[in-house]
mmCIF entry with sequence, helices, sheets and N, C-alpha, C, O atoms, coordinates in Angstrom:
data_MODEL
# 
_entry.id   MODEL 
# 
_entity.id                         1 
_entity.type                       polymer 
_entity.pdbx_number_of_molecules   1 
# 
_entity_poly.entity_id                      1 
_entity_poly.type                           'polypeptide(L)' 
_entity_poly.nstd_linkage                   no 
_entity_poly.nstd_monomer                   no 
_entity_poly.pdbx_seq_one_letter_code       MNERKLRKLLVSGETETLEFKQSPNKSFYETTSAFSNARGGIIL 
_entity_poly.pdbx_seq_one_letter_code_can   MNERKLRKLLVSGETETLEFKQSPNKSFYETTSAFSNARGGIIL 
_entity_poly.pdbx_strand_id                 A 
# 
loop_
_entity_poly_seq.entity_id 
_entity_poly_seq.num 
_entity_poly_seq.mon_id 
_entity_poly_seq.hetero 
1 1  MET n 
1 2  ASN n 
1 3  GLU n 
1 4  ARG n 
1 5  LYS n 
1 6  LEU n 
1 7  ARG n 
1 8  LYS n 
1 9  LEU n 
1 10 LEU n 
1 11 VAL n 
1 12 SER n 
1 13 GLY n 
1 14 GLU n 
1 15 THR n 
1 16 GLU n 
1 17 THR n 
1 18 LEU n 
1 19 GLU n 
1 20 PHE n 
1 21 LYS n 
1 22 GLN n 
1 23 SER n 
1 24 PRO n 
1 25 ASN n 
1 26 LYS n 
1 27 SER n 
1 28 PHE n 
1 29 TYR n 
1 30 GLU n 
1 31 THR n 
1 32 THR n 
1 33 SER n 
1 34 ALA n 
1 35 PHE n 
1 36 SER n 
1 37 ASN n 
1 38 ALA n 
1 39 ARG n 
1 40 GLY n 
1 41 GLY n 
1 42 ILE n 
1 43 ILE n 
1 44 LEU n 
# 
_struct_asym.id          A 
_struct_asym.entity_id   1 
# 
loop_
_struct_conf.conf_type_id 
_struct_conf.id 
_struct_conf.pdbx_PDB_helix_id 
_struct_conf.beg_label_comp_id 
_struct_conf.beg_label_asym_id 
_struct_conf.beg_label_seq_id 
_struct_conf.pdbx_beg_PDB_ins_code 
_struct_conf.end_label_comp_id 
_struct_conf.end_label_asym_id 
_struct_conf.end_label_seq_id 
_struct_conf.pdbx_end_PDB_ins_code 
_struct_conf.beg_auth_comp_id 
_struct_conf.beg_auth_asym_id 
_struct_conf.beg_auth_seq_id 
_struct_conf.end_auth_comp_id 
_struct_conf.end_auth_asym_id 
_struct_conf.end_auth_seq_id 
_struct_conf.pdbx_PDB_helix_class 
_struct_conf.details 
_struct_conf.pdbx_PDB_helix_length 
HELX_P HELX_P1 AA1 GLU A 3  ? SER A 12 ? GLU A 3  SER A 12 1 ? 10 
HELX_P HELX_P2 AA2 LYS A 26 ? ASN A 37 ? LYS A 26 ASN A 37 1 ? 12 
# 
_struct_conf_type.id          HELX_P 
_struct_conf_type.criteria    ? 
_struct_conf_type.reference   ? 
# 
loop_
_atom_site.group_PDB 
_atom_site.id 
_atom_site.type_symbol 
_atom_site.label_atom_id 
_atom_site.label_alt_id 
_atom_site.label_comp_id 
_atom_site.label_asym_id 
_atom_site.label_entity_id 
_atom_site.label_seq_id 
_atom_site.pdbx_PDB_ins_code 
_atom_site.Cartn_x 
_atom_site.Cartn_y 
_atom_site.Cartn_z 
_atom_site.occupancy 
_atom_site.B_iso_or_equiv 
_atom_site.pdbx_formal_charge 
_atom_site.auth_seq_id 
_atom_site.auth_comp_id 
_atom_site.auth_asym_id 
_atom_site.auth_atom_id 
_atom_site.pdbx_PDB_model_num 
ATOM 1   N N  . MET A 1 1  ? -13.377 -7.008 -2.197 1.00 0.00 ? 1  MET A N  1 
ATOM 2   C CA . MET A 1 1  ? -14.521 -6.218 -2.559 1.00 0.00 ? 1  MET A CA 1 
ATOM 3   C C  . MET A 1 1  ? -14.299 -5.703 -3.973 1.00 0.00 ? 1  MET A C  1 
ATOM 4   O O  . MET A 1 1  ? -13.207 -5.254 -4.321 1.00 0.00 ? 1  MET A O  1 
ATOM 5   N N  . ASN A 1 2  ? -15.343 -5.772 -4.776 1.00 0.00 ? 2  ASN A N  1 
ATOM 6   C CA . ASN A 1 2  ? -15.236 -5.257 -6.135 1.00 0.00 ? 2  ASN A CA 1 
ATOM 7   C C  . ASN A 1 2  ? -15.955 -3.906 -6.253 1.00 0.00 ? 2  ASN A C  1 
ATOM 8   O O  . ASN A 1 2  ? -16.628 -3.458 -5.325 1.00 0.00 ? 2  ASN A O  1 
ATOM 9   N N  . GLU A 1 3  ? -15.796 -3.281 -7.404 1.00 0.00 ? 3  GLU A N  1 
ATOM 10  C CA . GLU A 1 3  ? -16.374 -1.951 -7.610 1.00 0.00 ? 3  GLU A CA 1 
ATOM 11  C C  . GLU A 1 3  ? -17.894 -1.963 -7.467 1.00 0.00 ? 3  GLU A C  1 
ATOM 12  O O  . GLU A 1 3  ? -18.476 -1.027 -6.916 1.00 0.00 ? 3  GLU A O  1 
ATOM 13  N N  . ARG A 1 4  ? -18.526 -3.002 -7.952 1.00 0.00 ? 4  ARG A N  1 
ATOM 14  C CA . ARG A 1 4  ? -19.992 -3.079 -7.876 1.00 0.00 ? 4  ARG A CA 1 
ATOM 15  C C  . ARG A 1 4  ? -20.473 -3.076 -6.424 1.00 0.00 ? 4  ARG A C  1 
ATOM 16  O O  . ARG A 1 4  ? -21.416 -2.364 -6.079 1.00 0.00 ? 4  ARG A O  1 
ATOM 17  N N  . LYS A 1 5  ? -19.823 -3.872 -5.580 1.00 0.00 ? 5  LYS A N  1 
ATOM 18  C CA . LYS A 1 5  ? -20.218 -3.928 -4.169 1.00 0.00 ? 5  LYS A CA 1 
ATOM 19  C C  . LYS A 1 5  ? -19.953 -2.586 -3.483 1.00 0.00 ? 5  LYS A C  1 
ATOM 20  O O  . LYS A 1 5  ? -20.768 -2.132 -2.680 1.00 0.00 ? 5  LYS A O  1 
ATOM 21  N N  . LEU A 1 6  ? -18.823 -1.951 -3.791 1.00 0.00 ? 6  LEU A N  1 
ATOM 22  C CA . LEU A 1 6  ? -18.506 -0.652 -3.208 1.00 0.00 ? 6  LEU A CA 1 
ATOM 23  C C  . LEU A 1 6  ? -19.561 0.379  -3.590 1.00 0.00 ? 6  LEU A C  1 
ATOM 24  O O  . LEU A 1 6  ? -20.034 1.126  -2.734 1.00 0.00 ? 6  LEU A O  1 
ATOM 25  N N  . ARG A 1 7  ? -19.927 0.425  -4.846 1.00 0.00 ? 7  ARG A N  1 
ATOM 26  C CA . ARG A 1 7  ? -20.955 1.378  -5.292 1.00 0.00 ? 7  ARG A CA 1 
ATOM 27  C C  . ARG A 1 7  ? -22.285 1.125  -4.588 1.00 0.00 ? 7  ARG A C  1 
ATOM 28  O O  . ARG A 1 7  ? -22.979 2.068  -4.208 1.00 0.00 ? 7  ARG A O  1 
ATOM 29  N N  . LYS A 1 8  ? -22.636 -0.134 -4.416 1.00 0.00 ? 8  LYS A N  1 
ATOM 30  C CA . LYS A 1 8  ? -23.881 -0.484 -3.730 1.00 0.00 ? 8  LYS A CA 1 
ATOM 31  C C  . LYS A 1 8  ? -23.861 0.022  -2.284 1.00 0.00 ? 8  LYS A C  1 
ATOM 32  O O  . LYS A 1 8  ? -24.860 0.547  -1.794 1.00 0.00 ? 8  LYS A O  1 
ATOM 33  N N  . LEU A 1 9  ? -22.730 -0.136 -1.609 1.00 0.00 ? 9  LEU A N  1 
ATOM 34  C CA . LEU A 1 9  ? -22.603 0.354  -0.237 1.00 0.00 ? 9  LEU A CA 1 
ATOM 35  C C  . LEU A 1 9  ? -22.720 1.875  -0.180 1.00 0.00 ? 9  LEU A C  1 
ATOM 36  O O  . LEU A 1 9  ? -23.377 2.418  0.708  1.00 0.00 ? 9  LEU A O  1 
ATOM 37  N N  . LEU A 1 10 ? -22.083 2.557  -1.124 1.00 0.00 ? 10 LEU A N  1 
ATOM 38  C CA . LEU A 1 10 ? -22.130 4.019  -1.148 1.00 0.00 ? 10 LEU A CA 1 
ATOM 39  C C  . LEU A 1 10 ? -23.549 4.522  -1.369 1.00 0.00 ? 10 LEU A C  1 
ATOM 40  O O  . LEU A 1 10 ? -23.975 5.489  -0.738 1.00 0.00 ? 10 LEU A O  1 
ATOM 41  N N  . VAL A 1 11 ? -24.274 3.870  -2.258 1.00 0.00 ? 11 VAL A N  1 
ATOM 42  C CA . VAL A 1 11 ? -25.649 4.273  -2.557 1.00 0.00 ? 11 VAL A CA 1 
ATOM 43  C C  . VAL A 1 11 ? -26.578 3.988  -1.380 1.00 0.00 ? 11 VAL A C  1 
ATOM 44  O O  . VAL A 1 11 ? -27.513 4.748  -1.131 1.00 0.00 ? 11 VAL A O  1 
ATOM 45  N N  . SER A 1 12 ? -26.329 2.907  -0.663 1.00 0.00 ? 12 SER A N  1 
ATOM 46  C CA . SER A 1 12 ? -27.222 2.520  0.431  1.00 0.00 ? 12 SER A CA 1 
ATOM 47  C C  . SER A 1 12 ? -27.157 3.483  1.611  1.00 0.00 ? 12 SER A C  1 
ATOM 48  O O  . SER A 1 12 ? -28.095 3.551  2.405  1.00 0.00 ? 12 SER A O  1 
ATOM 49  N N  . GLY A 1 13 ? -26.064 4.224  1.734  1.00 0.00 ? 13 GLY A N  1 
ATOM 50  C CA . GLY A 1 13 ? -25.935 5.178  2.832  1.00 0.00 ? 13 GLY A CA 1 
ATOM 51  C C  . GLY A 1 13 ? -25.478 4.518  4.121  1.00 0.00 ? 13 GLY A C  1 
ATOM 52  O O  . GLY A 1 13 ? -25.268 3.306  4.180  1.00 0.00 ? 13 GLY A O  1 
ATOM 53  N N  . GLU A 1 14 ? -25.330 5.335  5.145  1.00 0.00 ? 14 GLU A N  1 
ATOM 54  C CA . GLU A 1 14 ? -24.849 4.834  6.426  1.00 0.00 ? 14 GLU A CA 1 
ATOM 55  C C  . GLU A 1 14 ? -25.884 3.928  7.076  1.00 0.00 ? 14 GLU A C  1 
ATOM 56  O O  . GLU A 1 14 ? -27.092 4.123  6.941  1.00 0.00 ? 14 GLU A O  1 
ATOM 57  N N  . THR A 1 15 ? -25.368 2.931  7.784  1.00 0.00 ? 15 THR A N  1 
ATOM 58  C CA . THR A 1 15 ? -26.215 1.983  8.506  1.00 0.00 ? 15 THR A CA 1 
ATOM 59  C C  . THR A 1 15 ? -25.574 1.711  9.855  1.00 0.00 ? 15 THR A C  1 
ATOM 60  O O  . THR A 1 15 ? -24.611 2.370  10.247 1.00 0.00 ? 15 THR A O  1 
ATOM 61  N N  . GLU A 1 16 ? -26.117 0.738  10.553 1.00 0.00 ? 16 GLU A N  1 
ATOM 62  C CA . GLU A 1 16 ? -25.551 0.354  11.845 1.00 0.00 ? 16 GLU A CA 1 
ATOM 63  C C  . GLU A 1 16 ? -24.128 -0.171 11.701 1.00 0.00 ? 16 GLU A C  1 
ATOM 64  O O  . GLU A 1 16 ? -23.334 -0.073 12.636 1.00 0.00 ? 16 GLU A O  1 
ATOM 65  N N  . THR A 1 17 ? -23.798 -0.731 10.531 1.00 0.00 ? 17 THR A N  1 
ATOM 66  C CA . THR A 1 17 ? -22.468 -1.298 10.318 1.00 0.00 ? 17 THR A CA 1 
ATOM 67  C C  . THR A 1 17 ? -21.676 -0.594 9.228  1.00 0.00 ? 17 THR A C  1 
ATOM 68  O O  . THR A 1 17 ? -20.622 -1.082 8.822  1.00 0.00 ? 17 THR A O  1 
ATOM 69  N N  . LEU A 1 18 ? -22.166 0.550  8.747  1.00 0.00 ? 18 LEU A N  1 
ATOM 70  C CA . LEU A 1 18 ? -21.456 1.305  7.708  1.00 0.00 ? 18 LEU A CA 1 
ATOM 71  C C  . LEU A 1 18 ? -21.541 2.790  8.020  1.00 0.00 ? 18 LEU A C  1 
ATOM 72  O O  . LEU A 1 18 ? -22.633 3.343  8.146  1.00 0.00 ? 18 LEU A O  1 
ATOM 73  N N  . GLU A 1 19 ? -20.395 3.430  8.144  1.00 0.00 ? 19 GLU A N  1 
ATOM 74  C CA . GLU A 1 19 ? -20.334 4.862  8.439  1.00 0.00 ? 19 GLU A CA 1 
ATOM 75  C C  . GLU A 1 19 ? -19.296 5.493  7.536  1.00 0.00 ? 19 GLU A C  1 
ATOM 76  O O  . GLU A 1 19 ? -18.224 4.927  7.321  1.00 0.00 ? 19 GLU A O  1 
ATOM 77  N N  . PHE A 1 20 ? -19.614 6.669  7.003  1.00 0.00 ? 20 PHE A N  1 
ATOM 78  C CA . PHE A 1 20 ? -18.702 7.383  6.119  1.00 0.00 ? 20 PHE A CA 1 
ATOM 79  C C  . PHE A 1 20 ? -17.941 8.453  6.894  1.00 0.00 ? 20 PHE A C  1 
ATOM 80  O O  . PHE A 1 20 ? -18.520 9.156  7.723  1.00 0.00 ? 20 PHE A O  1 
ATOM 81  N N  . LYS A 1 21 ? -16.642 8.575  6.624  1.00 0.00 ? 21 LYS A N  1 
ATOM 82  C CA . LYS A 1 21 ? -15.794 9.606  7.225  1.00 0.00 ? 21 LYS A CA 1 
ATOM 83  C C  . LYS A 1 21 ? -15.033 10.303 6.113  1.00 0.00 ? 21 LYS A C  1 
ATOM 84  O O  . LYS A 1 21 ? -14.547 9.651  5.189  1.00 0.00 ? 21 LYS A O  1 
ATOM 85  N N  . GLN A 1 22 ? -14.921 11.641 6.194  1.00 0.00 ? 22 GLN A N  1 
ATOM 86  C CA . GLN A 1 22 ? -14.175 12.384 5.182  1.00 0.00 ? 22 GLN A CA 1 
ATOM 87  C C  . GLN A 1 22 ? -12.682 12.348 5.431  1.00 0.00 ? 22 GLN A C  1 
ATOM 88  O O  . GLN A 1 22 ? -11.903 12.155 4.497  1.00 0.00 ? 22 GLN A O  1 
ATOM 89  N N  . SER A 1 23 ? -12.274 12.531 6.668  1.00 0.00 ? 23 SER A N  1 
ATOM 90  C CA . SER A 1 23 ? -10.845 12.569 6.965  1.00 0.00 ? 23 SER A CA 1 
ATOM 91  C C  . SER A 1 23 ? -10.603 12.076 8.389  1.00 0.00 ? 23 SER A C  1 
ATOM 92  O O  . SER A 1 23 ? -11.469 12.199 9.255  1.00 0.00 ? 23 SER A O  1 
ATOM 93  N N  . PRO A 1 24 ? -9.420  11.520 8.619  1.00 0.00 ? 24 PRO A N  1 
ATOM 94  C CA . PRO A 1 24 ? -9.112  11.016 9.961  1.00 0.00 ? 24 PRO A CA 1 
ATOM 95  C C  . PRO A 1 24 ? -9.026  12.136 10.994 1.00 0.00 ? 24 PRO A C  1 
ATOM 96  O O  . PRO A 1 24 ? -8.409  13.173 10.748 1.00 0.00 ? 24 PRO A O  1 
ATOM 97  N N  . ASN A 1 25 ? -9.633  11.924 12.119 1.00 0.00 ? 25 ASN A N  1 
ATOM 98  C CA . ASN A 1 25 ? -9.492  12.770 13.297 1.00 0.00 ? 25 ASN A CA 1 
ATOM 99  C C  . ASN A 1 25 ? -9.716  11.853 14.501 1.00 0.00 ? 25 ASN A C  1 
ATOM 100 O O  . ASN A 1 25 ? -9.809  10.637 14.334 1.00 0.00 ? 25 ASN A O  1 
ATOM 101 N N  . LYS A 1 26 ? -9.801  12.402 15.683 1.00 0.00 ? 26 LYS A N  1 
ATOM 102 C CA . LYS A 1 26 ? -9.958  11.558 16.868 1.00 0.00 ? 26 LYS A CA 1 
ATOM 103 C C  . LYS A 1 26 ? -11.182 10.656 16.740 1.00 0.00 ? 26 LYS A C  1 
ATOM 104 O O  . LYS A 1 26 ? -11.129 9.476  17.089 1.00 0.00 ? 26 LYS A O  1 
ATOM 105 N N  . SER A 1 27 ? -12.263 11.206 16.248 1.00 0.00 ? 27 SER A N  1 
ATOM 106 C CA . SER A 1 27 ? -13.490 10.433 16.074 1.00 0.00 ? 27 SER A CA 1 
ATOM 107 C C  . SER A 1 27 ? -13.273 9.258  15.123 1.00 0.00 ? 27 SER A C  1 
ATOM 108 O O  . SER A 1 27 ? -13.824 8.178  15.336 1.00 0.00 ? 27 SER A O  1 
ATOM 109 N N  . PHE A 1 28 ? -12.480 9.461  14.080 1.00 0.00 ? 28 PHE A N  1 
ATOM 110 C CA . PHE A 1 28 ? -12.192 8.395  13.115 1.00 0.00 ? 28 PHE A CA 1 
ATOM 111 C C  . PHE A 1 28 ? -11.564 7.195  13.812 1.00 0.00 ? 28 PHE A C  1 
ATOM 112 O O  . PHE A 1 28 ? -11.972 6.057  13.580 1.00 0.00 ? 28 PHE A O  1 
ATOM 113 N N  . TYR A 1 29 ? -10.586 7.440  14.654 1.00 0.00 ? 29 TYR A N  1 
ATOM 114 C CA . TYR A 1 29 ? -9.897  6.337  15.323 1.00 0.00 ? 29 TYR A CA 1 
ATOM 115 C C  . TYR A 1 29 ? -10.811 5.627  16.320 1.00 0.00 ? 29 TYR A C  1 
ATOM 116 O O  . TYR A 1 29 ? -10.744 4.406  16.458 1.00 0.00 ? 29 TYR A O  1 
ATOM 117 N N  . GLU A 1 30 ? -11.656 6.375  17.008 1.00 0.00 ? 30 GLU A N  1 
ATOM 118 C CA . GLU A 1 30 ? -12.603 5.761  17.936 1.00 0.00 ? 30 GLU A CA 1 
ATOM 119 C C  . GLU A 1 30 ? -13.611 4.902  17.175 1.00 0.00 ? 30 GLU A C  1 
ATOM 120 O O  . GLU A 1 30 ? -13.926 3.789  17.594 1.00 0.00 ? 30 GLU A O  1 
ATOM 121 N N  . THR A 1 31 ? -14.110 5.419  16.065 1.00 0.00 ? 31 THR A N  1 
ATOM 122 C CA . THR A 1 31 ? -15.079 4.679  15.261 1.00 0.00 ? 31 THR A CA 1 
ATOM 123 C C  . THR A 1 31 ? -14.452 3.438  14.654 1.00 0.00 ? 31 THR A C  1 
ATOM 124 O O  . THR A 1 31 ? -15.067 2.372  14.649 1.00 0.00 ? 31 THR A O  1 
ATOM 125 N N  . THR A 1 32 ? -13.227 3.564  14.138 1.00 0.00 ? 32 THR A N  1 
ATOM 126 C CA . THR A 1 32 ? -12.536 2.423  13.543 1.00 0.00 ? 32 THR A CA 1 
ATOM 127 C C  . THR A 1 32 ? -12.382 1.307  14.563 1.00 0.00 ? 32 THR A C  1 
ATOM 128 O O  . THR A 1 32 ? -12.609 0.137  14.257 1.00 0.00 ? 32 THR A O  1 
ATOM 129 N N  . SER A 1 33 ? -12.001 1.671  15.758 1.00 0.00 ? 33 SER A N  1 
ATOM 130 C CA . SER A 1 33 ? -11.840 0.682  16.815 1.00 0.00 ? 33 SER A CA 1 
ATOM 131 C C  . SER A 1 33 ? -13.172 0.015  17.138 1.00 0.00 ? 33 SER A C  1 
ATOM 132 O O  . SER A 1 33 ? -13.237 -1.203 17.303 1.00 0.00 ? 33 SER A O  1 
ATOM 133 N N  . ALA A 1 34 ? -14.222 0.807  17.227 1.00 0.00 ? 34 ALA A N  1 
ATOM 134 C CA . ALA A 1 34 ? -15.540 0.253  17.541 1.00 0.00 ? 34 ALA A CA 1 
ATOM 135 C C  . ALA A 1 34 ? -16.015 -0.696 16.440 1.00 0.00 ? 34 ALA A C  1 
ATOM 136 O O  . ALA A 1 34 ? -16.532 -1.776 16.727 1.00 0.00 ? 34 ALA A O  1 
ATOM 137 N N  . PHE A 1 35 ? -15.840 -0.290 15.182 1.00 0.00 ? 35 PHE A N  1 
ATOM 138 C CA . PHE A 1 35 ? -16.270 -1.143 14.075 1.00 0.00 ? 35 PHE A CA 1 
ATOM 139 C C  . PHE A 1 35 ? -15.501 -2.451 14.047 1.00 0.00 ? 35 PHE A C  1 
ATOM 140 O O  . PHE A 1 35 ? -16.075 -3.497 13.746 1.00 0.00 ? 35 PHE A O  1 
ATOM 141 N N  . SER A 1 36 ? -14.230 -2.410 14.350 1.00 0.00 ? 36 SER A N  1 
ATOM 142 C CA . SER A 1 36 ? -13.442 -3.640 14.277 1.00 0.00 ? 36 SER A CA 1 
ATOM 143 C C  . SER A 1 36 ? -13.757 -4.589 15.430 1.00 0.00 ? 36 SER A C  1 
ATOM 144 O O  . SER A 1 36 ? -13.333 -5.745 15.421 1.00 0.00 ? 36 SER A O  1 
ATOM 145 N N  . ASN A 1 37 ? -14.495 -4.102 16.414 1.00 0.00 ? 37 ASN A N  1 
ATOM 146 C CA . ASN A 1 37 ? -14.838 -4.932 17.567 1.00 0.00 ? 37 ASN A CA 1 
ATOM 147 C C  . ASN A 1 37 ? -16.319 -5.296 17.652 1.00 0.00 ? 37 ASN A C  1 
ATOM 148 O O  . ASN A 1 37 ? -16.727 -5.969 18.598 1.00 0.00 ? 37 ASN A O  1 
ATOM 149 N N  . ALA A 1 38 ? -17.131 -4.866 16.685 1.00 0.00 ? 38 ALA A N  1 
ATOM 150 C CA . ALA A 1 38 ? -18.572 -5.099 16.823 1.00 0.00 ? 38 ALA A CA 1 
ATOM 151 C C  . ALA A 1 38 ? -19.242 -5.442 15.501 1.00 0.00 ? 38 ALA A C  1 
ATOM 152 O O  . ALA A 1 38 ? -18.996 -4.784 14.490 1.00 0.00 ? 38 ALA A O  1 
ATOM 153 N N  . ARG A 1 39 ? -20.055 -6.430 15.503 1.00 0.00 ? 39 ARG A N  1 
ATOM 154 C CA . ARG A 1 39 ? -20.997 -6.775 14.445 1.00 0.00 ? 39 ARG A CA 1 
ATOM 155 C C  . ARG A 1 39 ? -20.467 -6.777 13.024 1.00 0.00 ? 39 ARG A C  1 
ATOM 156 O O  . ARG A 1 39 ? -21.248 -6.574 12.095 1.00 0.00 ? 39 ARG A O  1 
ATOM 157 N N  . GLY A 1 40 ? -19.210 -6.990 12.816 1.00 0.00 ? 40 GLY A N  1 
ATOM 158 C CA . GLY A 1 40 ? -18.684 -7.129 11.458 1.00 0.00 ? 40 GLY A CA 1 
ATOM 159 C C  . GLY A 1 40 ? -18.784 -5.887 10.602 1.00 0.00 ? 40 GLY A C  1 
ATOM 160 O O  . GLY A 1 40 ? -19.084 -5.980 9.412  1.00 0.00 ? 40 GLY A O  1 
ATOM 161 N N  . GLY A 1 41 ? -18.540 -4.729 11.181 1.00 0.00 ? 41 GLY A N  1 
ATOM 162 C CA . GLY A 1 41 ? -18.580 -3.486 10.413 1.00 0.00 ? 41 GLY A CA 1 
ATOM 163 C C  . GLY A 1 41 ? -17.584 -3.490 9.270  1.00 0.00 ? 41 GLY A C  1 
ATOM 164 O O  . GLY A 1 41 ? -16.626 -4.262 9.272  1.00 0.00 ? 41 GLY A O  1 
ATOM 165 N N  . ILE A 1 42 ? -17.812 -2.630 8.299  1.00 0.00 ? 42 ILE A N  1 
ATOM 166 C CA . ILE A 1 42 ? -16.958 -2.562 7.110  1.00 0.00 ? 42 ILE A CA 1 
ATOM 167 C C  . ILE A 1 42 ? -16.132 -1.287 7.157  1.00 0.00 ? 42 ILE A C  1 
ATOM 168 O O  . ILE A 1 42 ? -16.679 -0.197 7.327  1.00 0.00 ? 42 ILE A O  1 
ATOM 169 N N  . ILE A 1 43 ? -14.819 -1.416 7.007  1.00 0.00 ? 43 ILE A N  1 
ATOM 170 C CA . ILE A 1 43 ? -13.922 -0.266 6.959  1.00 0.00 ? 43 ILE A CA 1 
ATOM 171 C C  . ILE A 1 43 ? -13.318 -0.212 5.573  1.00 0.00 ? 43 ILE A C  1 
ATOM 172 O O  . ILE A 1 43 ? -12.644 -1.152 5.150  1.00 0.00 ? 43 ILE A O  1 
ATOM 173 N N  . LEU A 1 44 ? -13.555 0.891  4.852  1.00 0.00 ? 44 LEU A N  1 
ATOM 174 C CA . LEU A 1 44 ? -13.022 1.045  3.495  1.00 0.00 ? 44 LEU A CA 1 
ATOM 175 C C  . LEU A 1 44 ? -11.944 2.095  3.481  1.00 0.00 ? 44 LEU A C  1 
ATOM 176 O O  . LEU A 1 44 ? -11.368 2.374  2.429  1.00 0.00 ? 44 LEU A O  1 
# 
């Protein structure tokens, strides 16, 4: 992934396959697991 694509994702906001997290907590690990198992989610 290059900077241009990252900026585009940040500007587009959260979607069904993109979610923003500020810091790891229990929810972070649950979400990470779900994204890695469904619809090609992106983890940055």
